[in-house]
C-alpha positions in Angstrom: -94.3 19.4 -81.8 -94.0 21.3 -85.0 -97.0 21.6 -87.3 -97.0 22.5 -90.9 -100.3 22.7 -92.9 -102.1 21.2 -89.9 -99.9 18.1 -89.8 -97.2 17.1 -87.4 -93.8 17.3 -89.2 -91.4 17.1 -86.3 -91.3 16.5 -82.6 -88.9 15.6 -79.9 -89.3 14.1 -76.4 -88.5 16.2 -73.4 -86.4 19.3 -73.1 -83.6 20.0 -75.5 -81.0 22.7 -75.6 -81.9 25.8 -77.5 -79.5 25.1 -80.3 -81.0 21.7 -81.0 -84.5 23.2 -81.0 -83.4 25.9 -83.4 -81.8 23.2 -85.7 -85.1 21.2 -85.8 -87.0 24.4 -86.6 -84.5 25.4 -89.2 -84.7 22.0 -90.9 -88.3 22.9 -91.6 -87.6 26.4 -92.8 -88.5 28.3 -89.6 -85.9 30.9 -88.7 -85.5 33.8 -86.2 -88.3 36.3 -86.2 -90.9 33.7 -87.5 -89.8 34.1 -91.1 -89.5 31.0 -93.2 -87.0 30.1 -95.9 -88.0 28.1 -99.0 -85.6 26.0 -101.0 -85.9 24.4 -104.4 -87.3 20.9 -104.6 -84.5 20.0 -107.0 -81.5 18.9 -104.8 -78.9 20.2 -107.3 -80.5 23.7 -107.4 -80.9 23.6 -103.6 -77.1 22.9 -103.2 -76.4 26.3 -105.0 -79.0 28.1 -102.9 -77.6 26.7 -99.6 -74.1 27.6 -100.6 -75.1 31.1 -101.4 -77.0 31.4 -98.1 -73.9 30.1 -96.2 -71.7 32.8 -97.9 -73.9 35.4 -96.1 -73.9 33.6 -92.8 -71.4 30.8 -92.4 -72.3 30.3 -88.7 -75.7 28.9 -89.3 -75.4 25.2 -88.3 -78.9 24.5 -89.7 -77.7 25.5 -93.2 -74.5 23.5 -92.8 -76.5 20.4 -92.0 -79.1 21.0 -94.7 -76.3 21.5 -97.3 -74.5 18.3 -96.2 -77.7 16.3 -96.4 -78.6 17.9 -99.8 -75.2 17.1 -101.2 -75.8 13.4 -100.4 -79.3 13.6 -101.8 -78.0 15.1 -105.0 -75.3 12.4 -105.4 -72.3 14.6 -104.7 -70.9 11.9 -102.5 -67.3 13.2 -102.0 -68.6 16.7 -101.2 -71.3 15.3 -98.9 -68.7 13.2 -97.0 -66.6 16.3 -96.4 -69.5 18.4 -95.4 -70.9 15.8 -93.0 -67.5 15.3 -91.3 -67.1 19.1 -90.9 -70.5 19.5 -89.2 -70.3 21.2 -85.8 -71.0 19.0 -82.8 -74.4 20.5 -82.2 -75.7 18.9 -85.4 -73.2 16.2 -86.1 -75.4 13.5 -84.6 -78.6 14.8 -86.1 -80.8 12.0 -87.4 -80.7 13.4 -90.9 -76.9 13.5 -90.9 -76.8 9.9 -89.6 -79.1 8.9 -92.4 -77.0 10.8 -95.0 -73.8 9.0 -93.8 -75.6 5.7 -94.0 -76.7 6.4 -97.5 -73.2 7.3 -98.6 -71.9 4.1 -97.0 -74.5 2.0 -98.8 -73.6 3.6 -102.1 -69.9 3.0 -101.6 -70.5 -0.6 -100.5 -72.8 -1.3 -103.5 -70.2 0.1 -105.9 -67.5 -2.1 -104.5 -69.4 -5.3 -105.0 -69.3 -7.2 -108.4 -72.4 -7.5 -110.6 -74.7 -10.3 -109.6 -73.4 -10.3 -106.0 -76.2 -10.8 -103.5 -75.1 -7.9 -101.3 -75.1 -5.6 -104.4 -78.5 -6.9 -105.4 -79.9 -6.3 -101.9 -78.4 -2.8 -101.9 -79.9 -2.1 -105.3 -83.4 -3.0 -103.9 -82.8 -0.7 -100.9 -81.7 2.2 -103.2 -84.8 1.6 -105.4 -87.0 2.0 -102.3 -87.8 -1.7 -101.8 -86.1 -1.9 -98.4 -87.9 -5.1 -97.2 -86.8 -7.1 -100.3 -83.3 -5.7 -100.0 -83.1 -6.7 -96.4 -84.3 -10.2 -97.2 -81.5 -10.5 -99.8 -78.9 -9.1 -97.3 -80.0 -11.5 -94.6 -79.6 -14.4 -97.0 -76.1 -13.2 -97.8 -75.4 -12.9 -94.1 -76.4 -16.6 -93.6 -73.7 -17.5 -96.0 -71.0 -15.3 -94.4 -71.7 -14.1 -90.9 -68.1 -13.2 -90.1 -67.2 -9.9 -88.4 -66.1 -8.5 -91.8 -69.1 -9.7 -93.7 -70.2 -7.1 -96.3 -73.8 -8.2 -95.8 -73.5 -7.4 -92.1 -72.0 -3.9 -92.9 -74.8 -3.3 -95.4 -77.5 -4.3 -92.9 -76.1 -2.0 -90.2 -76.0 0.9 -92.7 -79.5 0.2 -93.9 -80.7 0.2 -90.3 -78.9 3.4 -89.5 -80.6 5.1 -92.4 -84.1 3.9 -91.7 -86.3 6.1 -89.5 -89.0 3.3 -89.0 -88.2 2.2 -85.5 -90.5 -0.9 -85.7 -88.8 -2.0 -89.0 -85.4 -1.5 -87.4 -86.3 -3.6 -84.3 -87.7 -6.4 -86.4 -84.7 -6.5 -88.7 -82.3 -6.5 -85.7 -84.2 -9.5 -84.3 -83.9 -11.3 -87.7 -80.2 -10.5 -87.8 -79.7 -11.9 -84.3 -81.4 -15.2 -85.4 -79.0 -15.5 -88.3 -75.9 -14.6 -86.3 -76.6 -16.5 -83.1 
């Protein structure tokens, strides 16, 4: 477990390879020698800081991951996609990278849907932070079209990939199964 300010900020079950442990620590600003790095709260500024840091040490996978996630957070979708796909294997499947990919997929799907479309409306709720309302709208759209290529199905899968709340994910999967089967 990793504590910051007396609160648990990260943890992982069981033993992990050293590289993965270092990546978790680096995500929270802990680097070799016990020093910490601090980054701007503004994602656009943080992109510049991370790019500068990577110019000094391009081998740091923790910085590569943080840059890719920050690019997505800042709305630089094309650069974020490229950075996420270029991540080394050690951090490619990191939960923050998976969430960033899901966020990019949701944005692209929302942009491809017409105004007033229930899938777009659901995704707009999700983007605004009202995930339960967005999921409800997406499930309604899935009831209308539960084919393999349903945009509502793709949107729900991406929403679940990007959601760290395991209980919410389980319940939403159950609800999807009721609609589909």
